C-alpha positions, 0 to 999 in steps of 0.5 A: 771309608775305603774299599779293599782291592781284589788281588790277582796273579795274571799271565798272558795279559799285557798293557801299553808298556809291557807284555808281562805284567803283574798285579802292580801294573794291572791296578796302576798303583805304586806299591804291590797290591796284596790282600787287605790293601785298601783304596778309596771307592772312587779310585777303585772304580777308576782303576777298574775302568782303566783295567778294562782297556788295558787287558789283552785276549786272555784276561782271566785265563790262568788268573786267580782272585785270591780274596778280599780283605777288610770291612766296609760299611753297609752303604758301600757293601753293594758297590763292592759286590758290583766291583767284585762281580765285574772283576770275576766275570770273564771280560769286562767291557771297555768304555772305549768301544761300543758293543753290539749284537746287531749284525746289520751294523757290520754289513761288509761281510766276510764269508768263511767258505772262501777258505773252503767249504764244507772243509773239516780239515786243519788249515795252517794259521794264518789263513787269508780272507777278503770281505765283500767290499775288498777289505782283507786280513788274516784269521787263525789261532794266533795265540798258539799258532795251532791250525784251525778248521773251516766247517759248514752248517748242515754239512759237518756242523749242526749248531745254531748258524743258518744252513750253509753258513761257513764257520771258523772252528778252533778245534777245541784248542783253548785259544781265541780265534783272532783276526788281523786286518790289512787296513784300519777299520772302525770295528768288527763282529761275527756270529758265535756259538760254543760246541757244547749246547747251553749257556755261554759267554762271548767276548770280542776284543779290538786292538790297534796297530801296535796290538794294544787293546782298544776295548772289549765287549762281553755278552751272554748267549745260549747255544741250542743247536737248532739251526737258527737264532745264533748270537752275533757279537761285535764292537766298534770305535768312534774312529778307524783305529782297529787293526785286529780283533779276537773272539773268546767263548766259554761254555758252562764248563768253562771250556773254550771250544767254539765257532765263529760264523759269518763275520763283518766289518763295521759299516756305519752307513748301513744302519743306525748304531744301537749300542749293545749292553756294555756290562753283563754279570755272571749271575745272569747265567745262573739257572741255565743248564747244558742240553747236550753236545753237538757233533763235529763229524770230522773230529 
């Protein structure tokens, strides 16, 4: 018995060989993948695992899953549903990295207020930053090159971050917030929330020195706007091969309008690693309603 392959047409993704790939490169097969193409189940899961590690920061944006062809046995049905759910959910986690929602693992802190708080005015991409232990890098909207904003909880942001925390805002530009580092790191993470209150999904992707994907981690959160309990999302590798990280967050309307708060480089000596949940499925988000919209006073 074989499983049908989901087909998709993707833009803005790349793998280790090319920055403009099609369904053939995505799934690593020799012939074009089309509706009804069949691949044995075990191969499909190998393809999915490989796919996770090769996609870049806009994995499903501009993509279209076109359909499923063929029939499968009842024994295989649940497996296909799982595979389809993982592919349809924006951002599969790669086994190459460990995801975490524990900020105590990322204690080499980056305070965004070093770029000017309370801020609220547009800053040119890229901006430079330095962590408390001296590690440094750049931040901005590298995908579009558009300006970004530094804002501050309690001043011109009224979200879930602790009062006084500085944040990087993408200004509702549909682009990831990205960071690049001046030295090799093991991992990176940041507090994150969407401007629209309610359920959201967040993804962090790590890159090596050649801007190739090391791995990614996706999890779900709820933005409440009460000034407490923000989601932290981070990821780290077993070796210091990370030179960049990008963040995505999509609200319940699938808008990429979000902030990252205080960030940090992975500091393994500071805590005992606790691997985060590696795979989150879209159904976990069902039933969570949006509550309203926070205010960003300078917009």
